[in-house]
C-alpha positions as CSV (number, residue, x, y, z in Angstrom):
1,M,0.5,-0.2,0.1
2,E,1.0,3.7,-0.8
3,K,1.9,5.2,2.3
4,S,3.4,9.0,0.7
5,D,3.3,10.6,-2.4
6,Q,5.1,14.1,-1.4
7,P,7.3,14.7,-4.2
8,E,10.0,16.4,-2.1
9,R,10.6,15.1,0.8
10,F,9.2,11.7,2.8
11,D,6.9,12.4,5.3
12,H,8.4,9.1,7.6
13,K,6.5,10.5,10.8
14,A,3.3,9.7,9.2
15,F,4.1,6.8,7.1
16,L,5.4,5.5,10.6
17,T,2.0,5.8,12.7
18,E,-0.1,3.4,9.9
19,T,2.5,0.8,9.6
20,P,2.1,-2.5,11.0
21,T,4.1,-4.1,13.8
22,R,4.0,-7.4,11.9
23,P,6.3,-10.0,9.7
24,G,6.8,-8.2,6.0
25,V,8.5,-6.9,3.1
26,Y,9.4,-3.3,2.6
27,D,9.9,-1.7,-0.6
28,M,11.9,1.8,-1.0
29,R,11.0,3.3,-4.3
30,D,12.4,7.0,-5.5
31,S,10.4,9.9,-7.2
32,E,10.4,8.1,-10.3
33,G,8.9,5.0,-8.9
34,N,12.0,2.9,-9.2
35,T,12.9,0.4,-6.4
36,L,16.3,1.4,-4.4
37,Y,16.1,-1.7,-1.5
38,I,14.2,-4.6,-0.5
39,G,14.6,-5.6,2.8
40,K,12.3,-7.9,5.2
41,A,11.5,-7.7,9.1
42,K,10.0,-9.3,11.6
43,N,8.3,-6.1,12.8
44,L,8.1,-3.9,10.4
45,K,7.4,-0.6,12.1
46,S,10.6,-1.2,14.1
47,R,12.9,-2.3,11.3
48,L,11.7,0.9,9.4
49,S,12.0,3.6,12.4
50,S,15.8,2.4,12.2
51,Y,16.0,4.1,9.0
52,F,14.9,7.7,10.0
53,R,16.8,7.8,13.6
54,A,18.3,10.7,14.3
55,T,21.9,9.4,14.8
56,G,23.8,6.7,13.8
57,L,23.2,6.0,10.3
58,T,26.2,5.5,7.9
59,T,26.6,7.9,4.9
60,K,25.3,5.2,2.4
61,T,22.5,4.6,4.4
62,M,21.6,8.0,4.9
63,A,22.1,8.7,1.3
64,L,19.0,5.6,0.3
65,V,17.0,7.7,2.8
66,N,17.1,11.1,1.4
67,R,16.3,9.1,-2.2
68,I,13.0,7.5,-0.6
69,Q,9.9,9.2,-1.6
70,S,7.8,6.2,-0.9
71,I,8.0,3.1,1.0
72,H,5.7,-0.1,0.0
73,T,4.8,-2.9,2.7
74,T,3.9,-6.3,2.3
75,V,2.3,-8.1,5.3
76,T,3.1,-11.8,5.7
77,N,2.0,-14.5,8.3
78,S,5.4,-15.2,9.1
79,E,9.3,-14.7,8.5
80,M,9.7,-17.2,6.3
81,E,7.1,-16.1,4.1
82,A,9.0,-12.4,4.2
83,L,12.4,-14.3,3.7
84,L,10.9,-16.2,0.5
85,L,8.9,-12.6,-0.5
86,E,11.8,-10.8,-0.2
87,Q,14.4,-12.8,-2.6
88,N,11.2,-13.5,-5.1
89,L,11.4,-9.6,-5.2
90,I,15.0,-9.0,-5.3
91,K,15.3,-11.5,-8.2
92,D,12.6,-9.7,-10.2
93,R,13.0,-6.2,-9.7
94,K,17.0,-5.5,-9.2
95,P,17.5,-3.3,-6.4
96,Q,20.4,-0.9,-6.8
97,Y,20.9,-1.2,-2.8
98,N,21.0,-4.8,-3.0
99,I,23.5,-7.1,-3.8
100,L,23.1,-9.6,-6.8
101,L,24.4,-12.5,-7.1
102,K,24.2,-14.6,-10.6
103,D,22.8,-17.5,-11.2
104,D,25.1,-19.8,-12.4
105,K,23.4,-22.5,-14.1
106,S,26.1,-24.2,-15.6
107,Y,28.3,-25.9,-13.1
108,P,30.6,-28.5,-14.1
109,Y,30.6,-32.1,-13.7
110,I,32.5,-35.6,-14.4
111,F,30.4,-37.7,-16.2
112,L,30.6,-41.3,-16.4
113,S,28.6,-43.3,-18.9
114,T,26.5,-46.5,-18.1
115,D,24.9,-47.6,-21.4
116,D,28.3,-48.8,-23.1
117,D,30.1,-52.1,-22.9
118,F,33.3,-49.6,-22.5
119,P,32.1,-46.3,-20.8
120,R,33.5,-43.4,-20.6
121,I,34.6,-40.7,-18.5
122,D,33.9,-36.9,-19.2
123,Y,33.7,-33.5,-18.6
124,H,29.8,-31.9,-18.7
125,R,28.6,-28.5,-17.8
126,G,25.2,-27.3,-17.5
127,R,21.9,-28.8,-15.5
128,S,20.8,-30.6,-18.7
129,K,21.5,-34.5,-17.8
130,S,19.9,-36.0,-21.2
131,K,22.9,-38.5,-21.5
132,K,22.1,-42.0,-19.8
133,G,24.9,-42.1,-16.9
134,T,26.1,-40.7,-13.9
135,Y,27.2,-37.3,-13.1
136,Y,29.3,-36.5,-10.0
137,G,29.2,-32.8,-8.7
138,P,28.5,-29.7,-9.1
139,Y,32.3,-29.0,-9.0
140,P,33.3,-25.2,-8.2
141,S,34.9,-24.7,-11.4
142,G,36.2,-26.0,-14.5
143,S,39.7,-26.3,-13.7
144,A,38.7,-28.6,-10.5
145,V,37.0,-31.2,-13.1
146,R,39.6,-31.0,-15.8
147,D,42.3,-31.5,-12.9
148,S,40.0,-34.6,-11.3
149,L,39.9,-35.7,-14.6
150,H,43.6,-35.8,-15.1
151,L,44.2,-37.7,-12.4
152,L,41.7,-40.5,-13.0
153,Q,43.3,-40.8,-16.7
154,K,46.5,-41.2,-14.8
155,V,45.2,-43.6,-12.1
156,F,42.3,-46.0,-14.4
157,K,43.2,-45.3,-17.7
158,L,39.4,-44.7,-18.9
159,R,38.7,-43.5,-22.6
160,Q,37.2,-39.7,-22.6
161,C,36.4,-39.8,-26.1
162,E,33.3,-39.3,-28.0
163,D,31.5,-42.4,-29.1
164,S,31.6,-41.7,-33.0
165,Y,35.6,-41.3,-32.4
166,F,35.9,-44.6,-30.4
167,R,33.5,-46.7,-33.1
168,N,35.8,-46.1,-35.7
169,R,39.5,-46.2,-34.3
170,T,41.4,-48.7,-35.7
171,R,44.5,-48.2,-34.1
172,P,45.5,-47.0,-30.8
173,C,45.3,-43.0,-30.4
174,L,47.9,-41.1,-28.5
175,Q,46.1,-41.2,-25.3
176,H,47.3,-45.3,-25.3
177,Q,50.4,-44.6,-26.0
178,I,51.2,-42.0,-23.2
179,N,49.7,-44.4,-21.0
180,R,46.6,-42.3,-20.2
181,C,43.9,-45.1,-21.6
182,K,43.7,-48.7,-22.1
183,A,42.8,-48.5,-25.7
184,P,39.4,-50.3,-25.2
185,C,38.3,-49.2,-29.3
186,V,41.0,-51.8,-30.4
187,L,40.3,-54.4,-27.4
188,K,43.7,-53.5,-26.2
189,V,41.9,-54.7,-22.8
190,N,39.1,-57.4,-22.1
191,Q,35.6,-56.1,-20.6
192,E,36.0,-57.8,-17.6
193,E,39.6,-55.5,-16.9
194,Y,37.7,-52.6,-17.9
195,A,34.9,-52.9,-16.0
196,Q,37.0,-53.1,-12.5
197,D,38.6,-50.2,-13.8
198,V,34.8,-48.6,-13.9
199,L,33.9,-49.6,-10.6
200,D,37.0,-48.4,-8.9
201,T,36.3,-44.8,-10.9
202,R,32.7,-44.8,-9.1
203,S,34.3,-46.0,-5.9
204,F,36.9,-42.8,-6.2
205,L,34.3,-40.5,-6.9
206,D,32.0,-41.6,-4.6
207,G,34.8,-40.8,-1.7
208,K,35.2,-44.2,-0.8
209,S,39.1,-43.7,-1.2
210,Q,40.4,-45.7,1.7
211,E,38.0,-48.7,1.1
212,L,39.3,-48.7,-2.5
213,I,42.7,-48.6,-1.4
214,R,42.2,-51.7,0.7
215,S,40.6,-53.3,-2.2
216,L,43.4,-52.9,-4.2
217,I,46.0,-54.4,-1.9
218,K,44.3,-56.9,-1.3
219,R,44.2,-57.8,-5.3
220,M,47.7,-56.6,-5.5
221,E,48.4,-59.6,-3.1
222,K,46.9,-61.8,-5.3
223,E,48.1,-61.0,-8.3
224,S,51.7,-61.3,-6.5
225,E,51.0,-64.6,-5.3
226,D,50.0,-66.0,-9.0
227,L,53.2,-64.7,-10.3
228,H,51.8,-62.1,-12.1
229,F,54.2,-59.6,-11.1
230,E,53.7,-56.9,-14.1
231,Q,49.8,-56.9,-13.0
232,A,50.8,-56.2,-9.2
233,A,53.4,-53.6,-10.3
234,E,50.2,-51.4,-11.6
235,I,48.3,-52.1,-9.2
236,R,50.9,-50.8,-7.0
237,D,51.5,-47.5,-8.9
238,Q,47.7,-47.4,-8.4
239,I,47.7,-47.3,-5.0
240,N,50.5,-44.5,-4.6
241,Q,48.8,-42.1,-6.9
242,L,45.7,-42.9,-5.0
243,R,47.7,-42.2,-2.0
244,H,48.9,-39.0,-3.1
245,I,45.7,-37.8,-4.3
246,Q,44.1,-38.3,-0.8
247,E,46.6,-36.6,0.7
248,Q,45.7,-33.4,-1.5
249,Q,42.4,-33.5,-1.2
250,S,41.7,-35.5,1.8
251,V,40.2,-33.1,4.6
252,D,37.8,-35.6,6.7
253,S,38.5,-39.1,7.3
254,D,34.9,-40.1,8.3
255,G,33.4,-38.0,4.8
256,G,30.7,-35.7,4.8
257,D,29.3,-33.1,2.7
258,A,30.0,-29.2,3.5
259,D,30.0,-25.8,2.6
260,I,32.4,-23.8,4.9
261,I,32.1,-19.9,4.7
262,G,35.1,-17.7,4.7
263,F,34.7,-13.8,5.2
264,S,37.1,-11.1,5.2
265,E,36.0,-7.2,5.4
266,V,38.8,-4.5,4.1
267,S,38.0,-0.7,3.2
268,G,34.5,-1.3,2.5
269,K,35.4,-4.4,0.4
270,V,33.7,-7.8,1.3
271,C,35.1,-11.1,0.2
272,F,32.9,-14.7,0.6
273,D,35.0,-17.8,-0.1
274,I,33.2,-21.5,0.4
275,L,35.3,-24.1,0.5
276,F,32.9,-27.5,-1.4
277,V,33.6,-30.4,0.3
278,R,31.8,-33.9,-1.0
279,G,32.4,-37.2,0.3
280,G,35.3,-36.1,2.6
281,R,37.0,-34.3,-0.4
282,L,37.7,-30.7,-1.1
283,L,36.4,-30.3,-4.6
284,G,37.4,-26.5,-4.6
285,H,36.3,-23.4,-3.4
286,K,35.1,-20.2,-4.9
287,S,35.5,-16.4,-4.1
288,Y,32.3,-14.1,-4.3
289,F,32.7,-10.1,-4.0
290,P,29.4,-8.7,-3.4
291,N,28.9,-4.6,-3.7
292,F,27.0,-3.8,-0.5
293,R,25.6,-0.5,-0.7
294,L,24.7,0.1,2.7
295,E,27.0,-0.4,5.4
296,A,26.1,-2.7,7.9
297,E,27.5,-5.7,10.6
298,P,29.5,-8.8,8.8
299,R,26.6,-10.9,10.2
300,S,23.6,-8.8,7.8
301,Y,26.3,-9.0,5.3
302,L,26.4,-13.1,5.6
303,S,23.1,-13.1,6.1
304,E,22.2,-11.4,2.7
305,F,24.1,-13.3,0.9
306,M,23.2,-16.1,2.3
307,G,19.4,-15.6,0.8
308,Q,21.1,-14.9,-2.2
309,F,23.1,-17.9,-2.6
310,Y,21.2,-20.5,-1.1
311,I,17.4,-19.3,-1.7
312,K,17.3,-16.9,-4.8
313,L,19.5,-19.3,-6.6
314,A,18.6,-22.3,-5.1
315,A,18.0,-24.2,-8.6
316,S,21.7,-23.9,-9.5
317,R,22.9,-25.2,-6.0
318,N,23.9,-28.7,-4.9
319,F,22.8,-28.8,-1.0
320,P,25.2,-30.4,1.5
321,A,23.8,-31.5,4.7
322,E,25.6,-28.5,6.6
323,I,26.9,-25.1,6.5
324,I,29.9,-24.0,8.6
325,L,29.6,-20.2,9.0
326,P,32.4,-17.8,10.1
327,F,30.4,-16.6,12.8
328,I,26.5,-16.6,14.1
329,I,24.0,-14.5,12.4
330,D,20.4,-12.7,13.7
331,D,18.3,-14.9,11.5
332,I,20.4,-18.2,11.7
333,E,16.9,-20.6,12.5
334,L,14.9,-18.9,10.0
335,L,17.8,-19.1,7.3
336,E,18.2,-22.8,8.3
337,Q,14.6,-23.4,7.7
338,G,14.3,-21.4,4.2
339,I,17.8,-23.5,3.2
340,A,16.1,-26.6,3.9
341,N,12.7,-25.9,2.2
342,F,14.5,-25.1,-1.4
343,A,16.9,-28.3,-0.5
344,Q,14.1,-30.8,0.5
345,Q,16.5,-32.4,3.4
346,S,17.8,-31.0,6.5
347,V,20.8,-28.4,6.4
348,K,22.2,-27.6,9.4
349,L,24.0,-24.1,10.1
350,K,26.8,-24.2,12.5
351,Y,29.5,-21.4,13.8
352,K,30.9,-23.3,16.8
353,V,32.6,-25.9,15.7
354,R,35.4,-28.4,16.8
355,G,38.4,-30.5,15.6
356,E,38.5,-30.7,12.0
357,R,35.4,-28.4,11.1
358,L,37.5,-26.2,12.7
359,D,40.5,-26.6,10.6
360,W,37.9,-25.9,7.5
361,Q,36.4,-23.0,9.0
362,K,40.1,-21.7,9.9
363,L,41.2,-22.6,6.4
364,A,38.2,-21.0,4.2
365,E,38.7,-17.7,6.3
366,K,42.3,-17.6,5.3
367,N,41.1,-17.8,1.5
368,A,38.4,-15.3,2.1
369,I,41.7,-12.9,3.4
370,I,44.1,-14.1,0.6
371,S,41.5,-13.4,-1.9
372,L,40.3,-9.9,-0.8
373,Q,44.1,-9.0,-0.9
374,T,44.6,-10.1,-4.3
375,E,41.6,-8.6,-5.6
376,L,42.0,-5.3,-4.4
377,A,45.5,-5.2,-5.1
378,S,44.4,-5.9,-8.6
379,K,42.3,-3.1,-8.3
380,T,44.9,-0.7,-7.0
381,H,47.3,-1.9,-10.0
382,I,44.2,-0.5,-12.3
383,K,43.5,2.6,-10.4
384,K,47.1,3.6,-10.8
385,R,47.1,2.8,-14.6
386,V,44.4,4.8,-15.2
387,K,45.5,8.2,-13.6
388,E,48.6,7.5,-15.3
389,L,47.2,7.0,-18.4
390,T,45.0,10.2,-17.1
391,D,48.2,12.1,-17.0
392,L,49.6,10.9,-20.4
393,L,46.8,12.1,-22.2
394,G,46.7,15.6,-20.3
395,F,43.1,15.2,-18.8
396,K,41.7,17.4,-16.4
397,E,39.6,15.0,-14.6
398,T,40.5,10.9,-14.6
399,I,39.5,9.1,-16.8
400,S,36.1,7.1,-15.9
401,R,35.2,4.9,-18.7
402,M,37.3,3.7,-21.9
403,E,36.2,1.5,-24.8
404,C,38.4,-0.1,-27.7
405,F,37.7,-1.4,-31.0
406,D,39.4,-4.1,-32.8
407,I,38.3,-5.8,-36.7
408,S,39.2,-9.8,-36.6
409,H,38.6,-11.7,-40.2
410,T,40.5,-14.3,-42.3
411,M,41.0,-13.4,-45.8
412,G,38.1,-11.1,-45.8
413,E,36.3,-14.3,-44.3
414,A,33.3,-13.3,-41.5
415,T,34.5,-9.9,-40.6
416,V,33.7,-9.6,-36.5
417,A,34.5,-5.8,-34.8
418,S,34.5,-5.9,-31.0
419,C,34.0,-3.1,-28.3
420,V,35.4,-4.0,-24.9
421,V,34.5,-1.5,-22.1
422,F,37.0,-0.9,-19.0
423,D,35.9,1.4,-16.0
424,K,38.4,2.7,-13.5
425,E,38.2,-0.7,-11.9
426,G,39.3,-3.1,-14.8
427,P,37.0,-4.6,-17.5
428,L,33.2,-4.3,-17.9
429,K,32.6,-7.8,-19.3
430,S,28.6,-7.3,-19.2
431,E,29.3,-4.3,-21.6
432,Y,31.2,-5.9,-24.3
433,R,30.0,-5.8,-28.0
434,R,30.6,-7.9,-31.0
435,F,29.8,-6.6,-34.3
436,N,28.9,-9.1,-37.1
437,I,30.1,-7.0,-40.2
438,T,28.7,-7.5,-43.6
439,G,27.8,-5.3,-46.8
440,I,31.8,-4.7,-47.9
441,T,34.2,-5.9,-49.5
442,G,36.1,-8.6,-47.7
443,G,38.9,-7.1,-46.3
444,D,38.3,-3.8,-46.0
445,D,39.3,-3.0,-42.2
446,Y,38.7,1.0,-42.5
447,G,34.5,0.1,-43.8
448,A,34.4,-3.0,-41.1
449,M,35.8,0.2,-38.2
450,R,33.1,2.8,-39.9
451,K,30.5,0.5,-39.6
452,A,31.2,-0.8,-36.3
453,L,31.5,2.8,-34.8
454,L,28.1,3.6,-36.4
455,K,26.3,0.6,-34.9
456,R,27.8,1.6,-31.4
457,Y,27.5,5.6,-31.2
458,E,24.4,5.9,-33.6
459,K,22.1,5.9,-30.2
460,L,24.5,7.3,-27.7
461,A,22.5,10.3,-27.1
462,D,19.3,8.0,-25.9
463,N,22.2,6.8,-23.0
464,P,24.9,9.6,-22.3
465,D,25.9,8.0,-19.1
466,K,27.2,5.7,-21.4
467,T,29.6,8.1,-23.2
468,P,33.7,7.0,-23.0
469,S,36.3,9.5,-21.6
470,V,38.8,8.0,-24.6
471,V,37.8,5.6,-27.3
472,L,40.7,3.4,-28.3
473,I,41.0,2.3,-32.2
474,D,43.5,-0.7,-32.7
475,G,45.0,0.7,-35.7
476,G,47.0,3.1,-37.5
477,K,46.5,6.7,-39.0
478,G,44.3,5.1,-41.5
479,Q,41.7,3.6,-38.7
480,L,42.4,6.4,-36.7
481,S,41.0,8.8,-39.4
482,M,38.0,6.8,-40.2
483,A,36.6,6.9,-36.3
484,E,37.4,10.6,-36.9
485,Q,35.3,10.4,-39.5
486,V,32.6,9.0,-38.2
487,M,32.2,10.4,-35.0
488,A,32.0,14.2,-36.9
489,E,29.1,12.6,-38.6
490,L,27.6,11.6,-35.1
491,S,28.4,15.3,-33.9
492,L,30.8,13.2,-31.3
493,Q,33.8,15.1,-31.6
494,H,34.4,16.0,-28.2
495,I,35.0,12.4,-27.5
496,P,38.6,12.0,-27.3
497,L,40.3,9.2,-30.1
498,L,44.1,7.2,-29.3
499,G,45.3,4.9,-31.8
500,V,47.2,2.0,-31.1
501,A,49.4,1.2,-33.8
502,K,51.5,-1.9,-33.3
503,G,55.4,-0.7,-34.1
504,V,57.4,-2.2,-36.9
505,T,58.2,-5.0,-34.7
506,R,54.6,-6.3,-33.6
507,K,56.3,-6.4,-30.4
508,A,54.3,-5.7,-26.9
509,G,55.4,-2.3,-25.6
510,L,56.8,-1.1,-29.0
511,E,52.9,0.4,-29.9
512,T,52.6,4.1,-31.3
513,L,50.4,6.0,-30.1
514,L,48.3,8.4,-32.1
515,F,46.6,11.1,-30.0
516,E,45.1,14.3,-31.5
517,G,47.3,14.9,-34.7
518,K,50.6,13.8,-32.8
519,E,52.7,10.9,-31.6
520,L,52.6,10.5,-27.8
521,A,56.1,9.3,-26.0
522,P,54.8,7.1,-23.3
523,D,58.1,7.0,-21.4
524,G,57.5,7.5,-17.9
525,H,54.5,6.1,-18.2
526,D,54.9,2.5,-18.0
527,A,51.7,1.8,-16.3
528,A,49.5,3.8,-18.5
529,L,51.3,1.4,-21.4
530,L,50.4,-1.4,-19.8
531,L,46.7,-0.4,-19.4
532,I,46.6,0.1,-23.2
533,Q,47.7,-3.0,-23.8
534,H,45.8,-4.8,-21.3
535,I,42.8,-3.3,-23.4
536,R,44.2,-3.8,-26.8
537,D,44.6,-7.6,-26.0
538,E,41.3,-7.8,-24.4
539,S,39.6,-6.2,-27.5
540,H,42.0,-8.6,-29.8
541,R,41.0,-11.6,-27.5
542,F,37.3,-10.8,-27.7
543,A,37.2,-9.6,-31.3
544,I,39.0,-12.9,-32.8
545,T,36.7,-15.4,-30.5
546,G,33.7,-13.7,-31.9
547,H,35.1,-14.3,-35.7
548,R,36.2,-18.1,-35.2
549,Q,32.4,-19.0,-34.0
550,R,31.0,-17.2,-36.8
551,R,33.8,-18.9,-39.2
552,Q,33.2,-22.2,-38.2
553,V,29.6,-21.8,-38.2
554,S,29.8,-20.7,-42.1
555,R,32.1,-23.2,-42.6
556,K,30.0,-25.9,-41.6
557,R,27.0,-24.9,-43.7
558,S,26.2,-26.8,-46.8
559,T,26.7,-24.5,-50.1
560,L,23.1,-26.7,-51.3
561,E,21.2,-24.6,-48.4
562,D,21.5,-21.3,-50.1
563,I,19.9,-22.6,-53.4
564,P,16.4,-20.5,-53.8
565,G,13.9,-23.2,-54.2
566,V,15.5,-26.4,-52.9
567,G,14.6,-27.4,-49.4
568,A,15.8,-30.6,-47.0
569,K,13.4,-33.2,-49.2
570,R,15.2,-31.9,-52.6
571,R,18.8,-31.5,-51.0
572,S,18.4,-35.2,-49.6
573,A,17.5,-36.5,-52.9
574,L,20.7,-34.2,-54.5
575,L,23.1,-36.0,-52.2
576,K,21.5,-39.6,-52.6
577,F,21.4,-39.6,-56.2
578,F,25.1,-38.1,-56.7
579,G,26.6,-39.7,-53.3
580,G,28.2,-36.3,-51.8
581,R,28.0,-32.3,-52.2
582,Q,31.0,-31.9,-54.7
583,S,29.7,-34.5,-57.0
584,V,26.0,-32.1,-57.2
585,M,29.0,-29.4,-58.0
586,D,30.3,-31.1,-61.0
587,A,27.3,-32.2,-62.7
588,P,25.7,-31.2,-65.8
589,I,22.4,-29.5,-66.0
590,N,20.8,-32.6,-67.5
591,E,22.2,-35.0,-65.1
592,L,20.7,-32.6,-62.4
593,A,17.0,-32.7,-64.1
594,K,17.3,-36.7,-63.6
595,V,17.3,-35.8,-59.7
596,E,13.4,-37.1,-58.8
597,G,11.3,-33.5,-57.8
598,I,14.2,-31.2,-60.4
599,S,12.6,-30.2,-63.3
600,Q,15.2,-29.1,-66.3
601,K,14.4,-24.9,-65.4
602,L,15.6,-25.7,-61.5
603,A,18.5,-28.0,-62.4
604,S,19.2,-24.9,-64.8
605,Q,18.9,-22.8,-61.3
606,I,20.8,-24.6,-59.4
607,Y,23.9,-24.9,-61.6
608,E,23.6,-21.2,-62.0
609,H,23.9,-21.0,-58.2
610,L,27.0,-23.4,-57.8
611,H,28.9,-22.1,-60.3
612,S,28.4,-18.2,-59.3
613,H,29.5,-18.9,-56.3
């Protein structure tokens, strides 16, 4: 319900007289009706009154309060309902003063097939699990999965190749030659032995390392008694490798699944680092750096983070049996109940732990401290580089936004232009853009640059806050001149352009910088030059990645697909009649007309189309 519509200053006293003392959710909005902040409360009146007290408010909270023009409240039956509603509203409205964790629905897994005589083990990313088999994970990162697959290759030597590749092998591949696969494709291993390797792999991935080692020891002794010394030596090597892996990964001899949250705060920046332990093994860790717009106590930060991580993003979560916190939070019982509802299992929140779990807690805290230090150091370097670039270009105000353009193609094929964006803290990857360039002569970099700049800036007037402090053009005087012409056409001459031309040797650090009609001498501004190289390299990487993707798509596309009047049915008839695309290309008109469904007129059109290309 609307509490106030005063245009200039929100009348909080009148609002609070009508505010209920029940649980609920509040939605703070500005003069244009945009949501600023969404929160929940056990007692709405008490919680909202705290925003308008005379003293004790932080600078950031006062900035929020000064923008409030109305507050909408929703009363709920319980705190649990308020918690769920709060997360749904945050997800829907994306308020600028709430933290917004992104939903990563593509966690990596290890996949082990079950419908093959010789099952394969592979990397799988995403929530779709359509293939028949067992999925182990999710792991915190792709590198964690690849590391595990590399270890499993060394120990158990299961195949990782695709089924189509596996079925068509006539001799062992390189993986067999470097002793990473037993080559079941050419029957270098019998099915019984391979099945045992699959069973051992499952035991390892299920966290039963100790049982597996004991089983291997018995098998080694049996092979030795039977005088099969070569097989016994191979099993011995497996045991040694597994023990080494166990030393690296084991954190709990009794097994167990847990998420351990570490916390660190420095200079207003916050880091949460989560250790993922599954089956008694440390799968890895992941650091999060949420941007809290409102200053608060660490326990409030933790409560808000957990609400988003485990409830708002529940669909992409793999829930453990327990979550170990760095300290107590106010609504611990409420969060525990809410997380358990979404997990559909019991999930305990703990903060007072002993023994091995205390070691986990300390390890998570250490990781959070190191991750935050690394993050701050990186941001510090970026800020220093931005300041030096500002000085190098002679700007009065510090550069706040930089954009860089690059062109990528192969002999004029599949031309793609990239635009990458940096601010004072580094890359803004969400604002990167690629442009597929068409309608130009192949290899015309000037024309490609012109089209990219027009696409990027023709509507800049509608988004003045996106105006760059400087635009970098990867190229020499020709590309820079073309960029100047485009900016003049768009009446954007006030935006400075910096050309970055590769030197004669094309080595990093020897670039020629072109600015305002002259070459810059970056001597003494090494940090600025490093920033320019970073932006230019990122632009080049982004452009060439897009170009390769586009080129791959075009090369996979058959020439026959572009013939007017020839659909899937006629295309299939042509290929069946002639046996392949090249034979269709070589066929004369009278032969094309012999295909069922192809008239003499259509045969002529097909011939002309194929040979005009």
